[in-house]
Backbone as CSV, one residue per row, in Angstrom:
resi,resn,N_x,N_y,N_z,CA_x,CA_y,CA_z,C_x,C_y,C_z
1,MET,0.474,-1.150,0.202,0.302,-0.193,-0.103,0.737,1.471,0.164
2,THR,0.649,2.447,-0.578,1.465,3.257,-0.968,1.359,4.386,-0.012
3,SER,2.270,4.997,0.742,1.953,5.832,1.805,2.351,7.369,1.848
4,VAL,3.661,7.287,0.491,4.287,8.827,0.801,3.941,9.018,-1.070
5,TYR,3.530,10.657,-1.163,3.554,11.349,-2.066,4.667,12.357,-2.272
6,VAL,5.310,12.352,-3.729,6.350,13.418,-3.239,6.269,14.320,-4.738
7,PHE,6.273,15.342,-4.525,5.603,16.296,-5.791,7.943,16.831,-6.450
8,VAL,7.845,16.158,-7.575,9.558,16.427,-7.739,9.146,17.800,-8.927
9,ASN,9.848,19.077,-8.940,9.801,19.697,-9.676,11.332,19.820,-10.444
10,ILE,11.016,19.566,-11.716,12.297,19.713,-12.611,12.705,20.689,-13.089
11,PHE,14.170,20.972,-13.668,14.623,21.503,-14.172,15.290,21.071,-15.812
12,VAL,14.810,21.415,-16.934,15.260,20.460,-18.052,15.946,20.962,-18.550
13,GLU,17.112,20.373,-19.829,17.590,21.173,-20.779,16.668,21.282,-22.113
14,SER,16.702,22.488,-22.169,15.398,22.886,-23.116,15.069,21.825,-24.593
15,SER,16.339,21.547,-24.949,16.265,20.507,-26.292,15.803,19.540,-26.146
16,MET,16.238,18.643,-24.283,16.084,17.489,-24.532,14.551,17.368,-23.596
17,MET,13.674,18.335,-23.785,12.146,18.054,-22.848,11.344,17.040,-23.701
18,ASP,10.943,16.831,-24.887,10.131,15.487,-25.220,10.907,14.079,-24.776
19,TYR,12.200,14.034,-24.884,12.833,13.399,-24.465,12.516,12.858,-22.995
20,VAL,12.922,14.043,-21.850,12.428,13.934,-20.595,11.336,13.712,-20.358
21,LEU,10.295,14.136,-20.572,8.782,13.701,-20.512,8.343,12.476,-21.000
22,GLY,8.960,12.309,-22.173,8.688,10.299,-22.899,9.449,9.372,-21.085
23,ALA,10.615,10.121,-21.015,11.345,8.788,-20.210,10.607,8.773,-19.027
24,LEU,10.514,10.184,-18.160,9.291,10.125,-17.260,8.295,9.530,-17.201
25,ALA,7.591,9.680,-18.714,6.274,9.037,-18.649,6.335,7.274,-18.098
26,GLU,7.514,6.713,-18.417,7.445,4.950,-18.527,8.485,4.651,-16.886
27,ILE,8.512,6.011,-16.322,8.577,5.023,-14.993,6.879,4.712,-14.322
28,PRO,6.892,3.638,-13.768,5.242,3.407,-12.719,5.503,4.148,-11.684
29,GLU,6.105,4.681,-10.898,6.136,5.347,-9.621,5.439,6.784,-10.094
30,VAL,5.359,7.494,-10.951,5.091,8.454,-11.367,3.953,8.605,-12.227
31,VAL,2.872,8.919,-10.969,1.310,9.016,-11.417,0.837,10.513,-11.592
32,GLU,1.495,11.380,-11.766,1.014,12.808,-11.998,2.291,13.491,-13.178
33,LEU,2.289,14.204,-14.352,3.243,14.565,-14.776,3.142,15.849,-15.861
34,TYR,3.370,17.016,-15.440,2.975,18.225,-16.273,4.136,19.062,-16.773
35,GLU,4.018,19.413,-18.013,4.797,20.659,-18.653,4.411,21.829,-18.236
36,VAL,5.639,22.829,-17.206,4.707,23.974,-17.033,5.513,25.073,-17.036
37,THR,5.063,26.320,-16.923,5.368,27.510,-17.520,6.143,27.848,-15.742
38,GLY,6.895,28.693,-15.535,6.821,29.354,-14.496,8.653,29.223,-13.933
39,GLU,9.004,28.960,-12.766,9.963,28.595,-12.352,10.840,26.938,-12.870
40,PHE,9.923,26.046,-12.440,10.313,24.802,-13.313,10.153,24.550,-14.386
41,ASP,10.307,23.223,-14.884,9.889,23.387,-16.694,8.873,21.722,-16.173
42,ILE,9.237,20.913,-15.537,8.328,19.312,-15.687,8.083,20.028,-14.102
43,ILE,6.902,19.446,-13.443,6.291,19.041,-11.946,5.292,17.948,-12.241
44,SER,6.466,16.563,-11.694,5.570,15.425,-11.445,5.113,15.394,-9.871
45,LEU,4.631,13.756,-10.065,4.089,13.527,-8.247,4.131,12.341,-8.362
46,ILE,5.311,11.607,-7.474,5.799,10.411,-7.528,5.054,9.994,-6.431
47,SER,4.633,8.659,-6.391,3.780,7.493,-5.613,4.893,6.044,-4.555
48,CYS,5.662,6.546,-3.681,6.490,5.714,-3.213,5.317,4.689,-1.892
49,SER,6.292,3.736,-1.439,5.699,3.517,-0.219,6.107,3.697,0.971
50,ASP,7.854,4.720,0.965,8.354,5.091,1.847,9.295,5.948,1.814
51,ILE,10.150,6.847,2.674,10.987,7.755,1.869,12.330,7.136,1.409
52,GLU,12.691,5.683,1.957,13.695,5.310,1.755,13.715,5.035,0.022
53,ASP,12.319,4.506,-0.196,11.699,4.240,-1.718,11.497,5.273,-2.629
54,PHE,11.341,6.290,-1.963,11.804,7.473,-3.078,13.051,7.951,-3.103
55,ARG,14.031,7.838,-2.549,15.100,7.922,-2.643,15.977,7.170,-3.662
56,ASN,15.776,5.901,-4.151,15.562,5.177,-4.847,15.265,5.094,-6.185
57,ILE,14.286,6.024,-6.070,13.368,6.509,-7.254,14.496,7.650,-7.777
58,LEU,14.263,8.594,-6.884,15.030,10.113,-7.467,16.654,9.346,-7.998
59,LYS,17.363,8.473,-7.003,18.774,8.767,-7.359,19.244,7.787,-8.591
60,ASN,17.874,6.659,-8.786,18.226,5.822,-9.666,17.318,5.699,-10.764
61,LYS,16.302,6.154,-10.646,15.385,6.639,-12.097,15.467,7.788,-12.396
62,ILE,14.731,8.863,-12.079,14.702,10.540,-12.679,15.944,10.282,-12.828
63,LEU,17.192,10.705,-11.570,17.974,11.694,-11.597,19.043,11.001,-12.910
64,LYS,18.879,9.872,-13.341,19.765,8.730,-14.761,19.585,9.562,-15.855
65,ILE,18.103,10.059,-15.832,17.590,10.163,-17.395,18.721,11.437,-17.782
66,GLN,18.675,12.003,-19.045,20.001,12.601,-20.198,18.598,14.016,-20.014
67,GLY,19.243,14.830,-19.780,18.183,15.719,-19.916,18.350,16.926,-18.234
68,ILE,17.737,15.799,-17.514,17.360,16.281,-16.245,18.694,17.684,-15.236
69,LYS,18.305,18.528,-15.877,19.689,19.833,-14.989,19.744,19.424,-13.048
70,SER,18.455,19.448,-12.880,18.062,19.432,-11.146,16.839,19.104,-10.838
71,THR,16.537,18.689,-9.428,15.317,18.490,-8.900,15.151,19.852,-7.653
72,VAL,14.058,20.111,-7.314,13.182,20.204,-6.017,12.193,19.257,-5.624
73,SER,12.407,18.865,-4.285,11.215,17.653,-4.125,10.364,18.173,-3.288
74,ALA,9.447,17.875,-2.677,8.512,18.318,-1.702,7.686,17.239,-1.268
75,VAL,8.005,16.715,-0.171,7.033,15.803,0.085,5.347,15.873,0.825
76,VAL,4.621,15.198,0.438,3.903,15.335,0.519,2.881,15.085,2.218
77,LEU,2.338,15.726,2.911,2.291,15.824,4.254,1.020,15.129,4.565
78,HIS,0.065,16.153,3.918,-1.307,15.952,4.085,-1.915,16.068,3.167
79,MET,-2.658,15.488,1.833,-3.603,15.720,1.371,-5.218,16.275,1.859
80,HIS,-5.312,17.208,1.615,-6.730,18.013,1.662,-7.680,18.082,1.156
81,LYS,-7.242,18.262,-0.141,-8.045,17.921,-1.029,-7.308,17.694,-2.334
82,GLY,-8.094,16.839,-3.159,-7.007,16.597,-3.976,-7.716,15.449,-5.377
83,ALA,-6.916,14.428,-6.438,-7.736,13.572,-6.735,-7.275,12.324,-5.785
84,LYS,-8.289,11.641,-5.990,-7.985,9.973,-5.053,-6.963,9.083,-5.977
85,LEU,-5.911,8.930,-4.980,-4.674,8.406,-6.080,-5.103,6.977,-5.013
């Protein structure tokens, strides 16, 4: 049973945007994926079992994608309103 959700905001090399989006879409733990304007290029929602699982997903899946420059993560503490995942 999933117990942790994390928003991962991603900075991408602009020429690699389509490649990065495609690679992220293939990761099963990525449950939502948005190309956005503003400070970040991509916002994703990750579903994982615990913080150690998230660390593994970030380190061994997300950050290994060519074209990702950096990420900023925010762990969801409590969902007050949103999609039922």
